[in-house]
Every structure is written in C-alpha cells, then in structure tokens.
VMD Tcl script that draws the C-alpha trace (Angstrom):
set ca {
  {4.64 -15.41 -20.24}
  {8.22 -16.19 -19.22}
  {9.63 -14.75 -22.45}
  {7.56 -11.58 -21.98}
  {8.77 -11.03 -18.42}
  {12.37 -11.70 -19.40}
  {12.08 -9.13 -22.18}
  {10.54 -6.59 -19.78}
  {13.43 -7.18 -17.37}
  {15.96 -6.47 -20.11}
  {14.18 -3.22 -20.93}
  {14.05 -2.28 -17.23}
  {17.80 -2.81 -16.88}
  {18.34 -0.48 -19.85}
  {16.06 2.15 -18.30}
  {13.50 1.92 -21.07}
  {10.54 2.77 -18.82}
  {10.83 6.42 -17.77}
  {7.35 7.51 -16.71}
  {3.93 6.32 -15.59}
  {2.45 6.29 -19.10}
  {5.18 3.97 -20.39}
  {4.68 1.62 -17.44}
  {0.93 1.58 -18.05}
  {1.01 0.95 -21.80}
  {4.28 -0.85 -22.58}
  {4.61 -2.92 -19.40}
  {1.35 -3.46 -17.52}
  {-0.89 -3.69 -20.59}
  {1.52 -6.16 -22.18}
  {1.25 -8.42 -19.13}
  {-2.55 -8.06 -19.06}
  {-2.76 -9.11 -22.71}
  {-0.70 -12.22 -21.97}
  {-3.09 -13.03 -19.11}
  {-6.12 -13.02 -21.41}
  {-7.45 -9.48 -21.00}
  {-8.52 -7.73 -24.20}
  {-6.60 -4.48 -23.83}
  {-8.13 -3.22 -27.11}
  {-11.66 -3.43 -25.69}
  {-12.42 -0.22 -23.72}
  {-15.36 -1.94 -22.05}
  {-13.07 -4.58 -20.57}
  {-9.84 -2.66 -19.88}
  {-10.94 0.79 -18.77}
  {-8.31 3.49 -18.37}
  {-8.96 6.49 -16.09}
  {-11.97 4.71 -14.59}
  {-14.13 7.15 -12.55}
  {-14.80 5.65 -9.11}
  {-18.50 5.71 -8.24}
  {-19.57 8.43 -5.78}
  {-15.97 9.47 -5.15}
  {-15.81 12.97 -3.57}
  {-13.79 14.86 -6.17}
  {-11.37 17.43 -4.75}
  {-8.58 19.64 -6.03}
  {-6.09 17.01 -4.84}
  {-7.82 13.91 -6.22}
  {-9.93 13.24 -9.30}
  {-11.14 9.81 -8.17}
  {-9.94 7.97 -11.28}
  {-8.22 4.57 -11.22}
  {-5.45 4.19 -13.80}
  {-6.81 0.84 -15.06}
  {-9.97 -1.03 -14.08}
  {-10.67 -4.52 -15.47}
  {-14.20 -5.81 -16.18}
  {-15.73 -9.04 -17.42}
  {-17.76 -8.47 -20.57}
  {-20.55 -10.75 -19.40}
  {-21.10 -8.86 -16.13}
  {-24.05 -6.58 -16.76}
  {-23.69 -4.92 -13.36}
  {-20.25 -3.63 -14.39}
  {-18.61 -4.59 -11.11}
  {-14.86 -4.01 -11.38}
  {-12.75 -7.15 -11.12}
  {-9.39 -5.40 -10.70}
  {-8.14 -1.92 -9.89}
  {-4.57 -1.18 -11.00}
  {-3.02 2.01 -9.68}
  {0.18 2.67 -11.61}
  {3.13 4.92 -10.78}
  {6.40 5.86 -12.45}
  {9.35 3.45 -12.00}
  {10.88 3.61 -8.53}
  {8.01 5.62 -7.02}
  {7.01 2.89 -4.56}
  {10.46 2.18 -3.11}
  {10.32 3.16 0.55}
  {7.45 5.55 -0.15}
  {4.17 3.78 -0.83}
  {1.86 4.83 2.02}
  {0.43 7.74 0.02}
  {-0.51 5.49 -2.90}
  {-1.75 2.64 -0.70}
  {-4.16 5.03 0.98}
  {-5.24 6.33 -2.42}
  {-6.13 2.75 -3.43}
  {-7.91 2.31 -0.10}
  {-10.11 5.36 -0.76}
  {-11.06 4.06 -4.21}
  {-12.16 0.76 -2.67}
  {-14.17 2.53 0.01}
  {-16.52 3.89 -2.65}
  {-16.29 1.26 -5.39}
  {-14.74 -2.06 -4.35}
  {-12.87 -4.31 -6.75}
  {-12.26 -8.03 -6.27}
  {-8.46 -7.56 -6.43}
  {-6.51 -4.31 -6.19}
  {-2.93 -3.83 -7.37}
  {-0.40 -1.09 -6.77}
  {2.65 -1.06 -9.04}
  {5.41 1.10 -10.45}
  {6.31 -1.65 -12.90}
  {9.07 -2.88 -10.59}
  {7.28 -3.43 -7.29}
  {3.88 -5.12 -7.42}
  {1.59 -5.18 -4.36}
  {-1.65 -7.20 -4.31}
  {-4.59 -6.46 -1.99}
  {-7.80 -8.29 -1.20}
  {-10.33 -5.48 -0.52}
  {-12.82 -7.95 0.97}
  {-10.27 -9.10 3.57}
  {-10.52 -8.10 7.22}
  {-8.58 -5.48 9.13}
  {-7.12 -2.23 7.83}
  {-6.29 -1.94 4.15}
  {-2.57 -2.50 4.65}
  {-3.46 -5.77 6.42}
  {-5.21 -6.91 3.23}
  {-1.91 -7.07 1.36}
  {-1.63 -10.72 0.36}
  {1.36 -10.81 -1.96}
  {4.08 -8.72 -3.52}
  {7.10 -9.19 -5.72}
  {9.89 -7.27 -7.41}
  {9.65 -7.80 -11.16}
  {13.34 -7.02 -11.71}
  {14.84 -9.23 -9.00}
  {12.49 -11.94 -7.69}
  {12.27 -15.50 -8.96}
  {10.56 -15.33 -12.34}
  {8.70 -18.64 -11.93}
  {7.23 -17.41 -8.62}
  {6.11 -14.18 -10.34}
  {4.43 -16.16 -13.13}
  {2.56 -18.38 -10.65}
  {1.35 -15.32 -8.72}
  {0.20 -13.46 -11.83}
  {-1.65 -16.47 -13.19}
  {-3.37 -17.25 -9.91}
  {-4.63 -13.75 -9.15}
  {-4.68 -11.86 -12.47}
  {-5.50 -14.45 -15.17}
  {-8.82 -13.42 -16.74}
  {-10.16 -16.99 -16.77}
  {-9.84 -17.10 -12.96}
  {-12.25 -14.23 -12.31}
  {-13.62 -13.83 -10.06}
  {-14.05 -16.92 -7.87}
  {-10.64 -18.56 -8.34}
  {-8.78 -15.26 -8.10}
  {-10.43 -14.40 -4.78}
  {-9.83 -17.91 -3.44}
  {-6.15 -17.56 -4.33}
  {-6.04 -14.16 -2.66}
  {-7.66 -15.51 0.49}
  {-5.20 -18.40 0.64}
  {-2.22 -16.12 0.12}
  {-3.53 -13.72 2.75}
  {-3.61 -16.53 5.31}
  {-0.11 -17.53 4.26}
  {0.97 -13.91 4.66}
  {-0.34 -13.85 8.25}
  {1.54 -17.05 9.04}
  {4.76 -15.73 7.47}
  {4.50 -12.54 9.53}
  {3.83 -14.48 12.75}
  {6.77 -16.76 12.04}
  {9.01 -13.75 11.49}
  {8.12 -12.48 14.96}
  {9.05 -15.72 16.74}
  {11.81 -16.99 14.46}
  {14.85 -15.57 16.27}
  {13.46 -16.55 19.67}
  {12.72 -20.08 18.44}
  {16.21 -20.45 17.03}
  {17.79 -19.24 20.27}
  {15.73 -21.60 22.44}
  {16.26 -24.53 20.08}
  {20.03 -23.99 20.14}
  {20.12 -23.98 23.97}
  {17.77 -26.95 24.39}
  {18.91 -29.01 21.42}
  {15.34 -29.10 20.07}
  {13.96 -28.57 16.60}
  {13.46 -24.86 15.84}
  {10.23 -25.77 14.02}
  {8.81 -27.47 17.13}
  {9.84 -24.56 19.35}
  {8.25 -22.11 16.89}
  {5.06 -24.19 16.92}
  {4.84 -23.85 20.72}
  {5.58 -20.13 20.61}
  {2.89 -19.55 18.01}
  {0.39 -21.45 20.15}
  {1.31 -19.48 23.28}
  {1.56 -16.03 21.69}
  {-1.18 -16.14 19.06}
  {-3.38 -19.10 20.00}
  {-2.66 -20.67 16.60}
  {-1.80 -24.35 16.27}
  {0.21 -24.55 13.05}
  {1.39 -27.86 11.64}
  {5.12 -28.54 11.48}
  {4.75 -29.10 7.73}
  {3.41 -25.54 7.28}
  {6.04 -24.04 9.56}
  {8.82 -25.72 7.61}
  {7.24 -24.66 4.30}
  {7.09 -20.98 5.19}
  {10.15 -20.77 7.46}
  {12.35 -19.08 4.85}
  {9.64 -17.05 3.13}
  {10.11 -13.30 3.30}
  {7.94 -10.78 5.08}
  {6.50 -8.59 2.35}
  {8.12 -5.16 2.48}
  {9.35 -2.58 0.03}
  {12.97 -1.52 -0.15}
  {14.24 1.54 1.71}
  {14.95 4.83 -0.08}
  {18.19 4.94 -2.14}
  {21.23 4.03 -0.03}
  {18.88 3.45 2.92}
  {19.57 7.02 4.01}
  {17.25 9.54 5.61}
  {17.69 13.25 4.82}
  {20.09 15.10 7.09}
  {19.00 18.12 9.12}
  {20.02 21.64 8.28}
  {20.08 22.53 4.57}
  {17.46 23.18 1.89}
  {15.83 19.90 0.96}
  {16.73 18.41 4.34}
  {14.92 17.83 7.62}
  {13.45 20.82 9.43}
  {13.46 21.50 13.17}
  {9.82 21.21 14.23}
  {10.38 23.34 17.33}
  {11.36 26.45 15.38}
  {10.10 25.83 11.85}
  {7.65 28.26 10.23}
  {5.96 26.63 7.21}
  {4.57 29.87 5.78}
  {5.74 30.35 2.20}
  {7.40 26.93 2.08}
  {6.33 23.57 0.63}
  {6.98 20.09 2.03}
  {8.74 17.61 -0.22}
  {8.55 14.43 1.87}
  {7.21 13.62 5.32}
  {7.86 10.73 7.66}
  {4.63 9.75 9.43}
  {4.93 7.25 12.31}
  {6.92 4.64 10.39}
  {6.91 5.53 6.69}
  {8.20 8.23 4.34}
  {5.83 9.57 1.71}
  {5.90 12.34 -0.87}
  {3.59 15.34 -0.45}
  {3.02 18.58 -2.30}
  {1.20 20.63 0.34}
  {0.71 21.02 4.10}
  {-2.93 20.07 3.54}
  {-1.89 16.71 2.08}
  {0.50 16.13 4.98}
  {-2.31 16.73 7.50}
  {-4.62 14.36 5.61}
  {-1.96 11.63 5.59}
  {-1.36 12.06 9.32}
  {-5.11 11.65 9.94}
  {-5.31 8.61 7.65}
  {-2.31 6.99 9.36}
  {-3.97 7.44 12.75}
  {-7.38 6.08 11.79}
  {-5.71 3.00 10.31}
  {-4.17 2.31 13.71}
  {-7.05 3.65 15.83}
  {-10.27 2.96 13.84}
  {-12.60 4.44 16.49}
  {-10.73 7.72 16.94}
  {-12.32 11.10 16.26}
  {-8.85 12.65 16.10}
  {-9.39 14.73 19.20}
  {-12.68 16.09 17.88}
  {-11.27 16.97 14.44}
  {-13.15 14.16 12.63}
  {-16.91 14.63 12.22}
  {-19.63 12.29 11.01}
  {-21.04 15.12 8.87}
  {-19.16 18.17 7.53}
  {-19.88 21.32 9.56}
  {-17.63 23.72 7.67}
  {-18.00 25.91 4.61}
  {-18.59 23.80 1.49}
  {-15.29 22.89 -0.12}
  {-13.37 23.00 3.15}
  {-14.16 19.43 4.13}
  {-12.22 16.29 3.25}
  {-13.72 12.81 3.65}
  {-11.33 10.29 5.17}
  {-11.23 6.61 4.26}
  {-13.41 5.75 7.29}
  {-16.18 8.03 6.03}
  {-15.64 10.84 8.56}
  {-14.80 14.42 7.63}
  {-12.07 16.84 8.61}
  {-11.60 20.51 7.85}
  {-8.70 20.48 5.40}
  {-8.78 24.12 4.36}
  {-6.48 25.85 6.80}
  {-3.24 27.80 6.82}
  {0.11 26.03 6.48}
  {0.85 26.65 10.15}
  {-2.55 25.29 11.26}
  {-2.10 22.10 9.24}
  {1.33 21.58 10.78}
  {0.19 22.30 14.33}
  {-2.88 20.05 13.98}
  {-0.68 17.25 12.63}
  {1.53 17.51 15.70}
  {-1.48 17.79 18.01}
  {-3.34 14.69 16.81}
  {-0.16 12.60 16.92}
  {0.50 13.71 20.48}
  {-3.12 12.95 21.46}
  {-2.54 9.34 20.39}
  {0.65 9.10 22.48}
  {3.13 9.37 19.62}
  {6.45 11.13 20.13}
  {6.10 13.97 17.60}
  {9.83 14.39 17.06}
  {10.19 10.69 16.28}
  {6.93 10.21 14.36}
  {6.76 13.37 12.26}
  {9.75 14.42 10.16}
  {9.53 16.92 7.33}
  {11.77 17.49 4.36}
  {11.29 20.72 2.37}
}
mol new
graphics top color blue
foreach p $ca { graphics top sphere $p radius 0.5 }
foreach p [lrange $ca 0 end-1] q [lrange $ca 1 end] { graphics top cylinder $p $q radius 0.2 }
display resetview
C-alpha cells in the first residue's frame, strides 16, 4: 500500500490526474484494489450506482460515482458510497458535494460514505447522530499528510475484510475522537493562558474547562494524546483570497444587483463558498444550509411536507420537505435573502455572489 500511495503522490505532483474520470479509475480504483475490493466485478464495485427512490431532477440524476457491495450480501445493501470530483474541486468549496452525499444517504444509506477529489479525502458515518457534516469522522490530504497515518485510516475504514462491523466500529471510534479534538480546539488557547498565569498544567486546566463547558470528564491521557491533533478542515481557496467587488467574475452588490440574464459562478452561504450553475441551485443550497442548522424550520412557510405546486416545480430537501424551486432568477435571489434574514443572518455577510 505504501508503494502505491507514494507512486500516486509522484503522479499528483506531475499533474497526471486532470479530471474526475482519471481520479476515479487511475487513483481511487487502484487504492480500492489494494484494499481487497474486486474492481473488475461489477456486482461488487458498481459505478454510476442509481440511488433507490431518489427523486430525479434536471439538476441531479441520483447516481453515486462508486458504490461498494459485499458479494455475499443478498440484500444488496451498499457498504460504501464514494462521490468523486476532479482534482482540487473540494478545496474551500465542498458544501455542495457534501450535501449531495447527504441526499444520497437520505434515500439509500451506506455504512461508510466518502467524498474525495483524489487529494482531499473526507469520511462520513451516515448512521452517526446530528447533521451530516457532524458525521465527518476523519479526513486527510493524500499529497501532504503523513503517509503512515493515511494507510492506517484506509485500512481501518475501507479494507474489504473489515466490512461492515469493524469498519463501522472504527468510524464510531474516530467520530468520538473527532468530537474530543474539536472540543479541545475550543478550550486550548484559554487553557494555555490560564496555565501560564497559574503555573498549572495546561492539560489539567483543559480537563476542568471541558468538564465545566461540555459536562465531559476526559482523562488526562486522552487530552495529552489529542492535544496536537488537527481540527478537520479543508484548505481555503487559492491564495486564501475572496473575489473582489466590482468587475465581471467578482462580487456583486446585493442592494442593486439584477440577476436577470446573468448566471452565478460561486456563492458564499453563511460560512462556506460553493460553486453553482443557476439561481435555482443557489436557492436550494441556502435552504439546505438553513435546515442543517435549524432542523425544525419550515423556512418561513417555504418548506412543505407535501408538494403543492405544479408537478416538476418541487424540489425535495434532505429533510424530506419540499420547496418550489421553479421560479425566476430574481425570485430565487429574493427568497434566498428572505429566508436568511428570517433566521437572523446578516444577508450582506452571509450571502455573497460571484458571477
């Protein structure tokens, strides 16, 4: 496995992988083969897998790039969903694809779900609690991260012989570790500051802060173990820069902008940039972002339990409710602003559009 990953890294540095198809066949499938999956068996490694009962629309065909199955499972329950993108597609811009993977799992749940562009790899446990983004239990950068750590992760959660019990157990353990790492990140600077003033151990101070803030009593051994572990995030867009207002391909002024006859290129929704190709898709992403943070919301009356519009106008969100997603460009933009404002978001700060 180590030799394979090292060879892939060399090819990545030379820019050998240029598109999604090359990542799928020459990179991901090569790793799957090394992990025991029979990539030549179309009953085990299924490409363009049609998700059961997925509501097909003009924007989405409901097909997972790769779904993995165990040959001896007569019920054909998917073990793994792999959604694959072109190299660099996930950097600073993964919310769109994460929500795509979430929708697939709403209708046809896999044991483990993976989102990758060949460089960034994000692992989700669909059976975990909370919103889908809170089910992220591990990630790594194949080009830059420690190769031994990558091998351990791949073998624990993607080795065929571990499915499905051991793989899920590993995912559950990593998910708990993820929660601890994130909690530690929130108290780390405060613990270090207090420890420096008081002359105490920063681990002991962090232990007390975790108990007070989160009601969790974590052992000092665990705190020390995960103290330097990273919070799982993806890198920012190239150069860490946001588009500048004023010119074509830059940010628009929401107060005076007329979307008629124009197409969005990227949108910033609450805290993340994502690529879009239509005002309809932007509105859907705004709604999805809000229901992730406010699960009980009806989006100011926009979300219905059953569709009440002309057939083909409705769109089913990841929580099962429907919205009317067949409107004019201006209506989609105004509704996006409206629902954000209804949930107390500053529209100018939480909705930015690049055309």
